[in-house]
VMD Tcl script that draws the C-alpha trace (Angstrom):
set ca {
  {15.80 12.04 -6.35}
  {14.59 12.44 -2.76}
  {11.84 14.83 -3.89}
  {10.52 12.23 -6.32}
  {10.51 9.55 -3.62}
  {8.65 11.91 -1.30}
  {5.97 12.53 -3.90}
  {5.60 8.81 -4.53}
  {5.18 8.15 -0.82}
  {2.76 11.07 -0.54}
  {0.73 9.61 -3.39}
  {0.66 6.22 -1.72}
  {-0.49 7.76 1.56}
  {-3.26 9.65 -0.26}
  {-4.33 6.46 -2.03}
  {-4.32 4.58 1.27}
  {-6.45 7.31 2.85}
  {-8.97 6.92 0.03}
  {-9.12 3.15 0.46}
  {-9.35 3.45 4.24}
  {-12.16 5.98 3.95}
  {-14.04 3.61 1.68}
  {-13.52 0.55 3.89}
  {-14.20 2.19 7.25}
  {-16.75 4.91 6.47}
  {-18.45 4.38 3.15}
  {-18.77 0.62 2.77}
  {-20.82 0.24 5.97}
  {-23.09 3.07 4.82}
  {-23.49 1.47 1.38}
  {-24.36 -1.87 2.94}
  {-26.92 -0.14 5.16}
  {-28.43 1.60 2.12}
  {-28.65 -1.73 0.33}
  {-30.80 -3.07 3.16}
  {-32.94 -0.05 3.99}
  {-32.63 2.63 1.26}
  {-33.04 5.30 3.96}
  {-32.65 8.84 2.66}
  {-30.51 10.04 5.63}
  {-28.02 7.25 4.91}
  {-27.81 8.30 1.27}
  {-27.17 11.90 2.31}
  {-24.48 10.72 4.76}
  {-22.84 8.69 1.98}
  {-22.71 11.70 -0.33}
  {-21.31 13.93 2.42}
  {-18.58 11.47 3.41}
  {-17.62 10.83 -0.22}
  {-15.74 14.14 -0.22}
  {-13.08 12.58 2.00}
  {-12.35 10.02 -0.68}
  {-12.59 12.54 -3.52}
  {-10.08 14.88 -1.87}
  {-7.72 11.99 -1.17}
  {-7.87 10.94 -4.83}
  {-7.25 14.53 -5.97}
  {-4.18 14.60 -3.73}
  {-3.09 11.23 -5.14}
  {-3.41 12.58 -8.68}
  {-1.48 15.74 -7.78}
  {1.35 13.70 -6.26}
  {1.43 11.52 -9.38}
  {1.63 14.56 -11.69}
  {4.47 16.05 -9.65}
  {6.34 12.74 -9.55}
  {6.07 12.36 -13.32}
  {7.13 15.99 -13.90}
  {10.15 15.64 -11.62}
  {11.18 12.31 -13.11}
  {10.86 13.52 -16.69}
}
mol new
graphics top color blue
foreach p $ca { graphics top sphere $p radius 0.5 }
foreach p [lrange $ca 0 end-1] q [lrange $ca 1 end] { graphics top cylinder $p $q radius 0.2 }
display resetview
């Protein structure tokens, strides 16, 4: 049971990291792009999106493990 709880908490941490990355890094860039449409800002947005993508992949992996252990 402890392993399942650990995977759930790990998934929540990964999800929180994704949300934090969006709120702190990507949202300001997106708002800047909305105002200026500068190409360097678009490139920076694409480069920083990998943080969120990797966090969501980790979240998915934790969810799969939690479901496998619980079932």
